[in-house]
C-alpha positions as a printed NumPy array, in Angstrom:
array([[ 14.975,  -5.841, -16.196],
       [ 18.541,  -5.551, -15.069],
       [ 19.89 ,  -2.096, -14.311],
       [ 22.748,  -0.991, -16.359],
       [ 24.607,  -0.218, -13.054],
       [ 24.226,  -0.792,  -9.335],
       [ 21.494,   1.727,  -8.115],
       [ 22.403,   3.376,  -4.678],
       [ 19.269,   3.267,  -2.351],
       [ 18.413,   4.945,   0.94 ],
       [ 15.793,   3.096,   3.114],
       [ 13.766,   5.949,   4.965],
       [ 11.98 ,   4.547,   8.069],
       [ 12.35 ,   1.1  ,   9.452],
       [  8.971,  -0.052,  10.833],
       [  7.337,  -3.276,   9.802],
       [  7.298,  -2.393,   6.121],
       [ 10.375,  -0.533,   6.105],
       [ 12.608,  -3.078,   7.674],
       [ 11.421,  -5.738,   5.227],
       [ 12.324,  -3.286,   2.38 ],
       [ 15.721,  -2.624,   3.936],
       [ 16.528,  -6.253,   4.052],
       [ 15.262,  -6.682,   0.372],
       [ 17.53 ,  -3.936,  -0.799],
       [ 20.536,  -5.41 ,   1.036],
       [ 20.062,  -8.71 ,  -0.689],
       [ 19.016,  -7.181,  -4.07 ],
       [ 21.624,  -8.088,  -6.8  ],
       [ 21.137,  -4.722,  -8.628],
       [ 20.849,  -2.422,  -5.484],
       [ 23.47 ,  -1.004,  -3.013],
       [ 22.316,   0.368,   0.268],
       [ 23.699,   3.985,   0.602],
       [ 21.869,   4.88 ,   3.873],
       [ 19.276,   4.439,   6.208],
       [ 17.005,   7.164,   7.932],
       [ 15.305,   6.47 ,  11.135],
       [ 12.917,   8.541,  13.406],
       [ 13.811,   6.796,  16.838],
       [ 16.87 ,   8.265,  18.629],
       [ 17.271,   4.68 ,  19.96 ],
       [ 17.931,   3.467,  16.318],
       [ 20.277,   6.348,  15.279],
       [ 23.743,   4.88 ,  14.656],
       [ 22.642,   1.332,  14.616],
       [ 23.835,  -0.872,  11.702],
       [ 21.392,  -1.354,   8.943],
       [ 21.745,  -5.154,   9.04 ],
       [ 20.76 ,  -5.334,  12.848],
       [ 17.772,  -3.124,  12.153],
       [ 16.44 ,  -5.737,   9.768],
       [ 17.512,  -8.931,  11.537],
       [ 20.689,  -9.702,   9.593],
       [ 24.516,  -9.46 ,  10.102],
       [ 25.968,  -6.052,  10.198],
       [ 26.462,  -4.482,   6.681],
       [ 28.582,  -1.324,   7.676],
       [ 25.891,   1.226,   7.067],
       [ 24.781,   3.279,  10.052],
       [ 21.391,   4.823,  10.645],
       [ 20.95 ,   8.499,  10.704],
       [ 18.16 ,  10.98 ,  11.727],
       [ 19.59 ,  13.878,   9.559],
       [ 17.748,  14.72 ,   6.305],
       [ 20.782,  16.551,   5.181],
       [ 23.114,  13.633,   5.752],
       [ 20.765,  11.569,   3.597],
       [ 20.827,  14.177,   0.802],
       [ 24.803,  14.306,   1.   ],
       [ 24.749,  10.562,   0.144],
       [ 23.811,  11.295,  -3.513],
       [ 21.631,   8.151,  -3.674],
       [ 19.717,   7.312,  -6.878],
       [ 16.569,   6.58 ,  -5.041],
       [ 14.945,   6.798,  -1.459],
       [ 12.408,   4.082,  -0.421],
       [ 10.176,   6.488,   1.519],
       [  8.172,   4.603,   4.087],
       [  7.207,   6.841,   7.09 ],
       [  3.978,   6.797,   9.066],
       [  3.091,  10.096,   7.73 ],
       [  4.099,  11.944,   4.616],
       [  6.062,  15.088,   5.223],
       [  5.973,  17.214,   2.088],
       [  9.091,  19.279,   2.873],
       [ 11.033,  15.993,   3.102],
       [  9.724,  14.751,  -0.092],
       [ 10.464,  17.846,  -2.033],
       [ 13.895,  18.173,  -0.53 ],
       [ 14.828,  14.823,  -1.467],
       [ 13.532,  15.164,  -5.021],
       [ 15.139,  18.389,  -5.653],
       [ 18.496,  17.047,  -4.472],
       [ 18.487,  14.462,  -7.488],
       [ 17.087,  11.36 ,  -5.576],
       [ 14.08 ,   9.56 ,  -7.078],
       [ 11.453,   8.294,  -4.581],
       [  9.479,   5.047,  -4.364],
       [  6.967,   5.284,  -1.552],
       [  4.3  ,   3.086,   0.076],
       [  2.663,   6.234,   1.16 ],
       [ -0.619,   6.559,  -0.756],
       [ -0.509,  10.31 ,  -1.68 ],
       [  0.868,   9.939,  -5.079],
       [ -1.114,   7.095,  -6.818],
       [ -2.708,   9.586,  -9.191],
       [ -1.441,  13.218,  -9.636],
       [ -4.817,  14.673, -10.358],
       [ -6.1  ,  13.437,  -7.002],
       [ -3.574,  15.773,  -5.085],
       [ -4.337,  19.208,  -4.03 ],
       [ -3.269,  21.416,  -6.981],
       [ -0.835,  23.556,  -4.953],
       [  0.814,  20.283,  -3.594],
       [  0.958,  18.72 ,  -7.084],
       [  2.564,  21.88 ,  -8.446],
       [  5.177,  21.842,  -5.777],
       [  5.992,  18.317,  -6.113],
       [  6.311,  18.427,  -9.764],
       [  8.509,  21.52 ,  -9.529],
       [ 10.786,  19.656,  -7.204],
       [ 10.964,  16.719,  -9.556],
       [ 11.818,  19.305, -12.466],
       [ 14.612,  20.834, -10.445],
       [ 16.115,  17.478,  -9.474],
       [ 15.456,  15.671, -12.721],
       [ 13.601,  12.993, -10.491],
       [ 10.457,  11.079, -10.182],
       [  8.165,   9.852,  -7.415],
       [  5.872,   6.698,  -7.446],
       [  3.47 ,   5.312,  -4.924],
       [  3.175,   1.619,  -4.828],
       [  2.303,  -1.27 ,  -2.469],
       [  0.057,  -4.132,  -2.064],
       [ -3.314,  -2.363,  -1.352],
       [ -3.642,   0.132,  -2.78 ],
       [ -1.138,  -0.643,  -5.539],
       [ -0.785,  -4.322,  -6.796],
       [ -4.361,  -5.422,  -6.257],
       [ -6.151,  -2.057,  -7.104],
       [ -3.904,  -1.127, -10.227],
       [ -1.698,  -3.843, -11.505],
       [ -3.9  ,  -6.803, -11.284],
       [ -7.047,  -4.915, -12.649],
       [ -5.221,  -3.503, -15.615],
       [ -3.861,  -7.049, -16.365],
       [ -7.234,  -8.723, -16.089],
       [ -8.824,  -5.938, -18.393],
       [ -6.138,  -6.608, -21.046],
       [ -8.2  ,  -9.678, -22.273],
       [-11.444,  -7.78 , -22.356],
       [-13.154,  -5.68 , -25.225],
       [-16.086,  -4.919, -22.905],
       [-16.042,  -4.206, -19.255],
       [-19.312,  -4.185, -17.368],
       [-17.833,  -4.241, -13.876],
       [-14.94 ,  -5.185, -11.832],
       [-14.947,  -5.798,  -8.138],
       [-11.864,  -6.212,  -5.9  ],
       [-12.626,  -7.909,  -2.658],
       [ -9.956,  -7.92 ,   0.135],
       [-10.426, -10.183,   3.223],
       [ -8.296, -10.103,   6.41 ],
       [ -9.114, -12.663,   9.209],
       [ -7.722, -10.764,  12.391],
       [ -8.457, -13.424,  14.915],
       [ -4.773, -14.224,  15.491],
       [ -3.417, -10.657,  15.215],
       [ -2.135,  -9.83 ,  18.79 ],
       [ -2.566,  -6.239,  18.635],
       [ -5.144,  -5.127,  21.105],
       [ -4.513,  -1.371,  20.559],
       [ -4.988,  -1.733,  16.786],
       [ -8.005,  -3.855,  16.848],
       [ -9.907,  -2.57 ,  19.956],
       [ -8.801,   1.084,  20.103],
       [ -8.467,   2.137,  16.401],
       [-10.53 ,  -0.24 ,  14.464],
       [-13.181,  -0.372,  17.239],
       [-13.617,  -4.086,  17.254],
       [-15.565,  -5.23 ,  20.52 ],
       [-17.482,  -1.887,  20.609],
       [-21.179,  -1.655,  20.132],
       [-22.23 ,  -0.98 ,  16.5  ],
       [-23.445,   2.588,  17.389],
       [-19.779,   3.503,  18.032],
       [-19.387,   3.622,  14.173],
       [-20.526,   7.103,  13.508],
       [-21.791,   8.25 ,  10.08 ],
       [-18.597,   8.901,   7.868],
       [-16.449,   6.371,   9.616],
       [-15.718,   4.651,   6.17 ],
       [-15.254,   7.793,   4.212],
       [-11.472,   7.595,   4.287],
       [-11.828,   4.907,   1.637],
       [-12.514,   7.426,  -1.001],
       [ -9.279,   9.078,  -0.305],
       [ -7.213,   5.899,   0.197],
       [ -8.491,   3.811,  -2.753],
       [-10.404,   6.282,  -4.879],
       [ -7.366,   7.546,  -6.782],
       [ -6.319,   3.837,  -7.81 ],
       [ -9.993,   3.309,  -9.143],
       [ -9.941,   6.512, -11.064],
       [ -6.522,   5.877, -12.471],
       [ -7.451,   2.435, -13.745],
       [-10.714,   3.776, -15.183],
       [ -8.876,   6.539, -16.979],
       [ -6.267,   4.078, -18.425],
       [ -9.215,   2.158, -19.849],
       [-10.799,   5.177, -21.27 ],
       [-13.741,   4.796, -18.95 ],
       [-13.289,   7.762, -16.669],
       [-15.484,   7.843, -13.57 ],
       [-18.17 ,  10.368, -12.806],
       [-17.71 ,   9.998,  -8.98 ],
       [-16.257,   7.884,  -6.262],
       [-18.413,   7.072,  -3.15 ],
       [-17.342,   5.188,   0.039],
       [-19.548,   3.654,   2.714],
       [-19.474,   0.659,   5.107],
       [-21.31 ,  -1.726,   7.427],
       [-20.489,  -3.734,  10.431],
       [-21.638,  -7.12 ,  11.791],
       [-21.657,  -8.425,  15.277],
       [-20.411, -11.542,  17.128],
       [-23.118, -14.017,  17.77 ],
       [-21.367, -15.248,  21.018],
       [-18.371, -14.253,  23.026],
       [-15.151, -14.866,  20.873],
       [-11.55 , -15.135,  22.233],
       [ -9.083, -13.832,  19.838],
       [ -5.447, -13.295,  20.206],
       [ -5.889,  -9.75 ,  21.131],
       [ -8.665, -10.363,  23.714],
       [-12.246, -11.046,  23.917],
       [-14.923,  -9.776,  21.487],
       [-18.215,  -9.981,  23.405],
       [-21.694, -11.17 ,  21.899],
       [-23.428,  -8.271,  20.304],
       [-20.333,  -6.163,  19.744],
       [-18.595,  -5.463,  16.385],
       [-16.788,  -8.451,  15.176],
       [-16.562,  -7.598,  11.395],
       [-16.473,  -4.542,   9.328],
       [-16.831,  -3.843,   5.521],
       [-15.919,  -0.853,   3.595],
       [-16.992,  -0.411,  -0.124],
       [-15.404,   2.113,  -2.432],
       [-17.33 ,   2.387,  -5.579],
       [-16.325,   4.196,  -8.815],
       [-19.632,   5.293, -10.727],
       [-20.114,   5.891, -14.426],
       [-23.408,   6.484, -15.889],
       [-24.973,   6.079, -12.464],
       [-23.697,   2.456, -12.198],
       [-20.612,   1.221, -10.153],
       [-18.092,  -0.163, -12.673],
       [-15.161,  -0.326, -10.4  ],
       [-15.396,  -1.427,  -6.705],
       [-12.972,  -2.087,  -3.936],
       [-14.345,  -3.837,  -0.838],
       [-12.486,  -4.683,   2.206],
       [-13.821,  -7.094,   4.815],
       [-11.831,  -7.178,   8.121],
       [-13.297,  -9.876,  10.581],
       [-12.351, -11.625,  13.975],
       [-14.829, -14.475,  13.514],
       [-17.191, -16.1  ,  10.89 ],
       [-20.022, -16.336,  13.453],
       [-21.645, -13.17 ,  12.66 ],
       [-24.912, -11.331,  12.857],
       [-26.136, -10.828,  10.113],
       [-24.352, -13.647,   8.349],
       [-21.594, -12.493,   6.055],
       [-19.736, -14.488,   3.298],
       [-16.244, -14.244,   4.513],
       [-13.258, -15.757,   2.78 ],
       [ -9.685, -16.72 ,   4.116],
       [ -7.076, -13.735,   4.05 ],
       [ -6.535, -12.651,   0.592],
       [ -8.196, -11.154,  -2.466],
       [-11.044, -12.131,  -4.684],
       [-11.475, -10.305,  -8.042],
       [-14.504, -10.611, -10.32 ],
       [-14.573,  -9.344, -13.753],
       [-17.864,  -8.766, -15.585],
       [-17.324,  -8.47 , -19.382],
       [-17.214, -10.182, -22.603],
       [-14.215, -12.39 , -21.022],
       [-15.747, -12.877, -17.455],
       [-13.083, -13.688, -14.76 ],
       [-13.436, -15.067, -11.065],
       [ -9.98 , -14.902,  -9.425],
       [ -8.85 , -15.924,  -5.971],
       [ -5.476, -14.898,  -4.554],
       [ -5.054, -16.303,  -1.123],
       [ -2.144, -15.68 ,   1.358],
       [ -0.877, -19.214,   1.816],
       [  0.29 , -18.512,   5.33 ],
       [ -0.951, -19.824,   8.68 ],
       [ -2.713, -16.879,  10.495],
       [ -0.211, -17.45 ,  13.347],
       [  2.507, -16.497,  10.992],
       [  0.729, -13.59 ,   8.98 ],
       [  2.644, -10.868,  10.897],
       [  5.864, -12.459,   9.798],
       [  4.97 , -12.569,   5.936],
       [  2.52 ,  -9.7  ,   5.431],
       [  5.132,  -6.843,   5.264],
       [  6.625,  -8.357,   2.127],
       [  3.456,  -8.044,   0.228],
       [  3.903,  -4.296,   0.426],
       [  7.583,  -3.773,   0.659],
       [  8.582,  -6.186,  -2.171],
       [  6.797,  -4.247,  -4.948],
       [  8.331,  -1.033,  -3.8  ],
       [ 11.752,  -2.488,  -3.924],
       [ 11.173,  -4.057,  -7.297],
       [  9.907,  -0.728,  -8.775],
       [ 13.333,   1.121,  -7.962],
       [ 14.955,   0.479, -11.318],
       [ 11.961,   1.433, -13.19 ],
       [ 11.31 ,   4.603, -11.364],
       [ 14.947,   5.504, -11.641],
       [ 14.703,   5.132, -15.491],
       [ 11.354,   7.208, -15.677],
       [ 10.948,  10.87 , -16.824],
       [ 10.829,  13.448, -14.274],
       [  7.504,  13.96 , -12.528],
       [  4.872,  12.02 , -10.395],
       [  4.762,   8.588, -12.21 ],
       [  1.886,   6.079, -11.914],
       [  1.607,   2.422, -12.774],
       [  0.332,   3.556, -16.101],
       [  3.517,   5.605, -16.795],
       [  5.903,   2.835, -15.851],
       [  6.695,  -0.388, -17.679],
       [  5.472,  -3.775, -16.275],
       [  7.499,  -4.091, -12.989],
       [  9.647,  -7.038, -13.218],
       [ 11.471,  -8.781, -10.104],
       [ 15.2  ,  -9.214, -10.452],
       [ 15.523, -12.604,  -8.394],
       [ 18.754, -14.093,  -9.704]])
């Protein structure tokens, strides 16, 4: 798909994902960078090129929402750490479409009814649309399952497994303080993995409904495994007997059986108690039906360079979606509403 005209895009936030998206917009043949919004005072006024590691491009970053609105951009790539509904609605009602890597808008029916009504009203006033996407949830939980299901006439079950080897991730705060690696198993309280229902449940429900197999319910649970011996990883030491792997499973149930599942396994070592089947970083999808499939999608990147490459898996799909979202009818648009997202690479 080639846009009929250059689309003017604002990049909102420049963290790991945002800065990769910013660079992709600058280099995209069908997009023009109109502006950049930043949260940090230290970044305000900085050139967009410098914020994503390339030469200056003559677009200065701002911390003003109203300055962004005044740009009259076609689309905002909205990638903050937290979703601000006031910001989202102001942008939409100003006439700017939104593509976001935030997970709130994967399925309109999963939103609080009042929130949904407010966002849809903003879209109606601005003649705009908003779309949530990314790698996971997004590509692997929506685009890939729908594609694999397109050669089925009977679907008995579809399981998506995500694997992440974090042994070379030099982020002690993330691994030890937030994810609780290196802590005793009892540190994982009941309900620890319940966030999976909110984070991935909407994608599973969306896919099921698209296949005319609506789910009765979505459940989430998890488990942990411990290190058999002391393990040194990039972030520090994981002691024997402490948590070295964790697995979250989100199950979409129909007729009392799981028909769609997403399972994420994050681990720091394969030397686990109990023994788990851990694969290299990437995805594994198994389809049970009248055309069974077993698909591996591995990230062909050395672990030491994963931090360099991993933002692209999320940012690129959002950038590629911009022309499609700008062409969509007003409202909260899902992967089912949009055409197949094509990349403009030439």
